[in-house]
C-alpha positions as semicolon CSV with decimal commas, in nm:
position;residue;x (nm);y (nm);z (nm)
1;M;-1,231;0,411;1,942
2;R;-0,886;0,244;1,919
3;Y;-0,647;0,548;1,929
4;K;-0,329;0,515;1,760
5;I;-0,053;0,823;1,768
6;L;0,205;0,857;1,472
7;F;0,465;1,018;1,431
8;V;0,421;1,205;1,173
9;L;0,108;1,412;1,428
10;L;0,378;1,494;1,623
11;T;0,484;1,796;1,454
12;F;0,776;1,977;1,378
13;A;0,747;2,353;1,387
14;W;0,936;2,629;1,200
15;L;1,044;2,990;1,338
16;S;0,837;3,219;1,227
17;G;0,960;3,609;1,192
18;C;1,219;3,685;1,285
19;G;1,366;2,455;3,258
20;S;1,640;2,259;3,329
21;T;1,950;2,097;3,111
22;S;1,860;1,758;3,014
23;E;2,149;1,471;2,929
24;V;2,195;1,659;2,603
25;V;2,580;1,733;2,651
26;R;2,626;2,104;2,481
27;D;2,995;2,216;2,636
28;K;3,180;2,034;2,309
29;P;3,486;2,167;2,200
30;G;3,397;2,418;1,866
31;D;3,048;2,435;1,986
32;I;2,886;2,494;1,656
33;F;2,626;2,752;1,787
34;E;2,866;2,921;2,057
35;G;2,790;3,277;2,032
36;K;2,477;3,279;1,820
37;D;2,122;3,383;1,871
38;A;1,906;3,130;1,994
39;K;1,654;3,169;1,703
40;E;1,948;3,206;1,470
41;V;2,042;2,877;1,656
42;V;1,709;2,669;1,582
43;K;1,708;2,751;1,200
44;Q;2,065;2,603;1,150
45;A;1,926;2,257;1,387
46;R;1,656;2,207;1,154
47;D;1,925;2,194;0,896
48;Y;2,125;1,969;1,058
49;H;1,814;1,722;1,109
50;D;1,733;1,748;0,785
51;K;2,036;1,654;0,683
52;G;2,056;1,341;0,952
53;E;2,251;1,477;1,222
54;F;2,020;1,430;1,505
55;E;2,255;1,465;1,754
56;T;2,452;1,806;1,638
57;A;2,078;1,922;1,602
58;A;1,950;1,816;1,963
59;I;2,225;1,980;2,065
60;G;2,091;2,310;1,907
61;Y;1,733;2,270;2,023
62;Q;1,900;2,223;2,390
63;K;2,043;2,547;2,347
64;S;1,781;2,735;2,246
65;A;1,493;2,493;2,440
66;D;1,682;2,651;2,729
67;E;1,623;3,024;2,634
68;G;1,270;3,013;2,615
69;V;1,240;2,976;2,204
70;A;0,915;2,756;2,166
71;V;1,016;2,609;1,814
72;A;1,292;2,487;1,986
73;Q;1,118;2,325;2,257
74;N;0,869;2,143;2,063
75;N;1,113;2,045;1,819
76;L;1,332;1,855;2,145
77;G;1,015;1,710;2,214
78;V;0,984;1,562;1,895
79;M;1,311;1,440;1,940
80;Y;1,286;1,285;2,277
81;Y;0,959;1,136;2,115
82;E;1,125;0,979;1,846
83;G;1,477;0,934;2,031
84;R;1,639;1,089;1,755
85;G;1,976;1,238;1,935
86;V;1,874;1,188;2,277
87;T;1,814;0,846;2,434
88;Q;1,384;0,847;2,400
89;D;1,193;0,992;2,715
90;L;0,885;1,031;2,701
91;T;0,811;1,245;3,006
92;Q;1,082;1,485;2,859
93;A;0,842;1,506;2,558
94;V;0,593;1,627;2,745
95;N;0,791;1,870;3,005
96;W;0,897;1,992;2,619
97;F;0,562;2,013;2,437
98;R;0,437;2,145;2,757
99;K;0,679;2,406;2,735
100;A;0,596;2,563;2,388
101;A;0,219;2,487;2,417
102;D;0,230;2,697;2,721
103;Q;0,399;3,021;2,513
104;G;0,083;2,956;2,285
105;L;0,297;2,701;2,028
106;V;0,010;2,538;1,819
107;D;0,175;2,247;1,688
108;A;0,273;2,215;2,069
109;Q;-0,055;2,231;2,204
110;F;-0,165;1,924;1,953
111;N;0,163;1,743;2,058
112;I;0,100;1,775;2,410
113;A;-0,304;1,694;2,369
114;Q;-0,160;1,391;2,170
115;M;0,011;1,294;2,480
116;Y;-0,213;1,326;2,706
117;H;-0,534;1,134;2,488
118;A;-0,317;0,845;2,401
119;G;-0,182;0,849;2,746
120;K;0,217;0,873;2,634
121;G;0,447;1,016;2,894
122;I;0,184;1,105;3,105
123;E;-0,107;0,944;3,254
124;Q;-0,363;0,958;3,024
125;D;-0,637;1,176;3,039
126;I;-0,892;1,321;2,839
127;E;-1,009;1,675;2,943
128;Q;-0,646;1,758;2,965
129;A;-0,624;1,643;2,612
130;T;-0,976;1,824;2,501
131;Q;-0,815;2,149;2,676
132;W;-0,510;2,147;2,412
133;Y;-0,696;2,033;2,154
134;R;-0,927;2,316;2,199
135;K;-0,624;2,544;2,252
136;A;-0,515;2,432;1,911
137;A;-0,842;2,474;1,695
138;E;-0,911;2,804;1,773
139;Q;-0,578;2,898;1,630
140;G;-0,752;2,712;1,313
141;D;-0,561;2,381;1,354
142;I;-0,799;2,129;1,185
143;R;-0,631;1,836;1,302
144;A;-0,708;1,957;1,685
145;L;-1,058;2,071;1,538
146;S;-1,085;1,693;1,380
147;R;-0,952;1,535;1,727
148;L;-1,215;1,705;1,932
149;G;-1,508;1,648;1,685
150;E;-1,395;1,214;1,713
151;I;-1,393;1,241;2,109
152;S;-1,696;1,443;2,129
153;E;-1,947;1,153;2,045
154;T;-1,813;0,984;2,395
155;H;-1,697;1,250;2,606
156;L;-1,939;1,578;2,689
157;A;-1,612;1,876;2,794
158;A;-1,536;1,757;2,394
159;H;-1,851;1,780;2,233
160;Q;-1,950;2,146;2,420
161;A;-1,583;2,310;2,306
162;F;-1,656;2,097;1,946
163;F;-1,982;2,284;1,921
164;E;-1,841;2,611;2,064
165;V;-1,500;2,638;1,842
166;K;-1,703;2,507;1,508
167;Q;-1,917;2,818;1,597
168;E;-1,679;3,056;1,542
169;I;-1,493;2,904;1,307
170;K;-1,837;2,882;1,135
171;E;-1,855;3,289;1,187
172;E;-1,521;3,319;1,045
173;A;-1,598;3,139;0,725
174;D;-1,913;3,346;0,667
175;N;-1,701;3,668;0,704
176;G;-1,459;3,514;0,429
177;D;-1,212;3,417;0,611
178;V;-1,031;3,138;0,390
179;K;-0,841;2,878;0,646
180;A;-1,209;2,891;0,834
181;Q;-1,405;2,831;0,506
182;T;-1,136;2,529;0,457
183;T;-1,185;2,355;0,778
184;L;-1,561;2,345;0,709
185;G;-1,531;2,189;0,414
186;N;-1,315;1,896;0,574
187;L;-1,578;1,875;0,869
188;Y;-1,805;1,810;0,642
189;Y;-1,637;1,570;0,382
190;H;-1,445;1,368;0,661
191;G;-1,761;1,366;0,919
192;N;-1,610;1,483;1,225
193;G;-1,828;1,551;1,457
194;V;-2,086;1,644;1,209
195;I;-2,302;1,424;1,012
196;A;-2,075;1,394;0,651
197;D;-2,267;1,624;0,388
198;F;-2,134;1,652;0,044
199;T;-2,322;1,912;-0,062
200;K;-2,162;2,206;0,216
201;A;-1,783;2,077;0,160
202;M;-1,789;2,144;-0,146
203;Q;-1,955;2,471;-0,158
204;W;-1,727;2,554;0,159
205;F;-1,453;2,427;-0,036
206;Q;-1,568;2,609;-0,362
207;K;-1,495;2,961;-0,117
208;A;-1,208;2,874;-0,023
209;A;-1,028;2,738;-0,366
210;D;-1,123;3,063;-0,522
211;Q;-0,928;3,242;-0,302
212;N;-0,667;3,020;-0,337
213;D;-0,634;2,804;-0,082
214;A;-0,431;2,491;-0,219
215;Q;-0,593;2,195;-0,026
216;A;-0,958;2,317;-0,082
217;Q;-0,864;2,291;-0,457
218;Y;-0,711;1,958;-0,407
219;Y;-1,039;1,902;-0,215
220;L;-1,273;1,974;-0,518
221;G;-1,096;1,810;-0,734
222;L;-1,061;1,481;-0,532
223;M;-1,465;1,553;-0,520
224;Y;-1,508;1,613;-0,906
225;Y;-1,290;1,306;-0,992
226;K;-1,497;1,072;-0,739
227;G;-1,828;1,215;-0,781
228;E;-1,892;1,314;-0,434
229;G;-2,193;1,546;-0,418
230;I;-2,168;1,653;-0,750
231;F;-2,149;1,486;-1,074
232;Q;-1,801;1,316;-1,189
233;D;-1,609;1,522;-1,404
234;Y;-1,251;1,438;-1,458
235;P;-1,160;1,772;-1,686
236;Q;-1,251;2,018;-1,408
237;A;-1,117;1,718;-1,106
238;G;-0,776;1,755;-1,320
239;H;-0,830;2,163;-1,323
240;W;-0,886;2,153;-0,945
241;F;-0,560;1,924;-0,910
242;R;-0,335;2,110;-1,118
243;K;-0,407;2,452;-0,954
244;A;-0,309;2,335;-0,587
245;A;-0,026;2,080;-0,787
246;K;0,158;2,407;-0,835
247;Q;0,154;2,560;-0,529
248;D;0,373;2,201;-0,384
249;Y;0,041;2,116;-0,244
250;P;0,149;1,700;-0,271
251;P;-0,178;1,511;-0,311
252;A;-0,300;1,701;-0,542
253;Q;0,064;1,650;-0,748
254;S;-0,040;1,307;-0,661
255;G;-0,413;1,342;-0,796
256;L;-0,282;1,518;-1,111
257;G;-0,070;1,219;-1,184
258;Q;-0,293;0,962;-1,159
259;I;-0,541;1,180;-1,404
260;Y;-0,232;1,174;-1,683
261;Y;-0,149;0,760;-1,564
262;E;-0,486;0,673;-1,644
263;G;-0,591;0,958;-1,916
264;K;-0,919;1,054;-1,772
265;G;-1,028;1,399;-1,879
266;V;-0,664;1,450;-2,001
267;E;-0,491;1,269;-2,318
268;Q;-0,262;0,972;-2,167
269;H;0,064;1,105;-2,125
270;F;0,300;0,839;-1,862
271;E;0,580;1,142;-1,871
272;E;0,393;1,364;-1,693
273;A;0,225;1,130;-1,449
274;I;0,590;1,051;-1,389
275;Y;0,690;1,383;-1,362
276;W;0,364;1,515;-1,092
277;T;0,398;1,204;-0,946
278;R;0,746;1,218;-0,847
279;K;0,719;1,588;-0,698
280;A;0,474;1,417;-0,419
281;A;0,691;1,149;-0,341
282;E;1,009;1,343;-0,295
283;L;0,744;1,596;-0,059
284;G;0,723;1,208;0,121
285;L;0,392;1,170;0,015
286;A;0,319;0,783;0,068
287;D;0,113;0,724;-0,198
288;A;0,320;0,883;-0,461
289;Q;0,595;0,680;-0,343
290;N;0,444;0,338;-0,389
291;N;0,328;0,473;-0,696
292;L;0,606;0,594;-0,857
293;G;0,771;0,301;-0,761
294;M;0,532;0,089;-0,939
295;M;0,590;0,308;-1,269
296;Y;0,977;0,219;-1,278
297;Y;0,831;-0,159;-1,196
298;K;0,667;-0,126;-1,474
299;G;0,928;0,089;-1,731
300;E;0,618;0,352;-1,771
301;G;0,753;0,696;-1,881
302;V;1,098;0,563;-1,701
303;P;1,295;0,353;-1,825
304;K;1,224;-0,032;-1,598
305;D;1,435;0,020;-1,290
306;L;1,395;-0,254;-1,055
307;S;1,620;-0,116;-0,781
308;V;1,501;0,230;-0,853
309;A;1,137;0,038;-0,785
310;Y;1,210;-0,111;-0,452
311;Q;1,373;0,232;-0,343
312;W;1,036;0,401;-0,364
313;V;0,799;0,164;-0,296
314;A;0,993;0,056;0,031
315;L;1,049;0,415;0,160
316;A;0,616;0,442;0,129
317;E;0,608;0,084;0,338
318;A;0,788;0,232;0,571
319;Q;0,540;0,503;0,659
320;G;0,284;0,190;0,641
321;N;0,122;0,234;0,305
322;Q;-0,072;-0,128;0,252
323;D;0,017;-0,107;-0,104
324;A;0,351;-0,079;-0,062
325;I;0,348;-0,337;0,191
326;E;0,250;-0,579;-0,065
327;G;0,429;-0,422;-0,330
328;R;0,754;-0,473;-0,145
329;N;0,696;-0,836;-0,067
330;F;0,681;-0,840;-0,432
331;L;0,957;-0,693;-0,479
332;V;1,182;-0,866;-0,335
333;K;1,078;-1,192;-0,475
334;E;1,177;-1,034;-0,807
335;L;1,460;-0,890;-0,755
336;S;1,821;-1,030;-0,794
337;V;2,028;-1,032;-0,443
338;D;2,220;-0,745;-0,641
339;E;1,948;-0,525;-0,728
340;L;1,786;-0,578;-0,421
341;A;2,116;-0,458;-0,215
342;K;2,083;-0,198;-0,446
343;G;1,763;-0,083;-0,401
344;E;1,831;-0,121;-0,019
345;R;2,092;0,094;-0,031
346;L;1,892;0,400;-0,289
347;M;1,616;0,391;0,015
348;R;1,827;0,432;0,291
349;E;2,036;0,716;0,124
350;W;1,698;0,882;0,024
351;A;1,553;0,827;0,344
352;L;1,876;0,981;0,531
353;K;1,877;1,300;0,321
354;H;1,523;1,362;0,368
355;P;1,459;1,252;0,697
356;N;1,106;1,420;0,789
357;S;0,948;1,380;0,422
358;V;0,686;1,198;0,613
359;I;0,359;1,314;0,587
360;S;0,015;1,236;0,598
361;Y;-0,341;1,399;0,457
């Protein structure tokens, strides 16, 4: 299997609850982080990162990382991986991921597993990747468990680890753990490490959805929408999409927007379609960004605006969305020079204000 590592798989961590110095220069005049608690510095650094002030963010992450804050160590690792605010250095990325992973931070455990898996910044080592995927999976990380499932077909150690972790998750799910129930639903839906089984997937998603888990509610809606493992039922699809959408789950918001756009199970309503699609687009979902752009192009639910259409389609294209790649090429031919320039400016401004709005589900 060809393996591809993407930024969206290298996860920034949030601070919950309340090494040697690298090339990041910290001792600047008027250092805004001076004298502050390390955990407070992490939160402030994240704010600077979200505003696109990467060098300042890196200074803050470095300061807290040197003081042993796992979240800062992980986030600094991502910045080294990307080359934002610091010179790109995959070896340094691995170094900081490892420090955070050793402290039990699940995002860092997943990240360093990815690096070992892909051989980025360190020699490829599937056994090490398996060990770190397992650690993350044992903390309930569905991405890590899915990776174990993918490589279990060709690597005995991964197969054994996947089997053991899956058994643990099954026991937790049987005891009513909502995260474990959603995890099992995902495994059976996607066929990661197990034979895909829509009936079993729906059973586990239903249990978790009844406990108000947004991801499970979304997948129930998707299965009703597609008729997977059950008769197609658009009103039920809309029902479950809405429950998850109200919890700000972007794929569900996009799905609900699609239902209103198509008029399936509800009266067709472009304004409602725009409302929900925009919510998902602003949270970074590429499919929603592309759909929103095309609605601006057609003037459906909003006044027609080719520059804004280009803005959203280009944002989706930057995430590798295939429909958006075609859509952007089409819009380039349709827009005037001034409209295209405005669209490019709007796209850059939005991306600068929302540097982390790149998500994958």
